[in-house]
N, C-alpha and C positions, 0 to 999 in steps of 0.2 A: 504494500500500500504506500502511496506517496501522497502527502498532504502539503500543499503550498498555500501560504497566506501572505498577501502583500502587506508590508508594514507601513504603507502610505495612508492608511485610514486616519483622518484627523481626529483629535480628541473630541472636538465639538460635534463632529459627525457621529462618532461612536456612541455618544449618549442617547441619540434619538434615531438610530438607524435600524431599519428592518432588513434583515438578511434573508434572501430567498435562495434555497438550494434546489437545483434542478439538473436534469440530465444534459450532458454536453451536446450541442448542435454545431457540427463542424462549420457549416456555412456562416452561422451567426456569431460564433464564439471564438474562432481561431485567433483573430487579432488580439482580443482581450486576454486570452490564455497566454499567448506569447509575451504580452506586456507584463503579466504577473510573473512569469518565469524569469524575465530579464531583471525585475526588481528584487527577486529573492536571492539570498545568499545561502550557502550550505552551512548549517550550524548556527550558533548564536552570533550576533553582531557585536562581539567583544570590543575592547578598546574604547573608542569614543562613542560607540552606539548605545542603545538603550539596554542591551543585554537580553532582549527578548528573542525567542526562537522564531524564525520566519520561514524555515523549511524543515520539515520532518520527513525523513525517508526511511522506510523499512522494506527493503527489496527482497529479504530472505534469500540472498545469494543470486538474485536475478538482475541482469542489467535492465535499465529503464526502457530500452528499445523493445524488449520482449513484452513488457507490460503494455506499452503504447500500441504495439502492432498485434497483440494477441487477439484472435477472433472472439474470445469470450470476455473482452474487457468491458468495463463500465466506467465512465468518467463523469463526475459530477462537478458543477461549477457553483460557487457562491457569489451572488451579485447583490449590489445595493443600488437604490434609485439615486440618480444624480440629475442635475439641471442640464448638464452637457451630455451628449450621447456617446461618450467614449467607452471603450471596452466592449460590452456585449450588445451595444446598440439599443435603440428604443428608450433612451434616457436611463440606462443602467450602466454600472461599471463592475467588472468581474474583480473580486477581491480575494478569491481563493479557489482551489480546485482539489479534487480527490481522485486519484487514479488507482485502479486495482484490477485484478482478474481472478478467475477461478482456474485452478490447476488440479489435475488428477494426480494422486500420490499412490504408488503401488509399492508394497514391500516385496522383498525377494521371495517370500513364501506364500504370498497371496495370489489369487487367480484374477483374471481379467474382470469378472463381475464383482469383485470385492474391493474396487477402488474406493478411496476416501476422497471426498471433495473438501478442499480447504478454501 
C-alpha cells in the first residue's frame, strides 16, 4: 500500500475542509496525482521542515511499478473543494492518494485452490 498526502494544505483550510475520497479516474485525475507526487518527499521532512510525515510507503518487497501496473489495482484519491480548478478539476484539488493491489500468496505445500488473498 502507498499513501501520499500533500503537505501544502493551509492551516486555515484544514479547519473547515471537507475531504472527499473516491476512486481514481485517469482522464480527470492524472495531472492532480502527478502534482501531489512531485510535492511529496520520502520520509519525514526533517531539518527545517515541520517534521510531519508526507509519504508513507509499505510495498512489502514490491516495486511501485508493479502496484501501479497491476491489473487488480485500486487507486483512491482524496480531494478538497477549492475556488480554483487545479488538481482534479471541477473546483477540487487532489491532496492525497492511496494505491494498492490484491496478490495471490501460495505456500510450497498448498494447492492451487488454496491460495490466500492479501
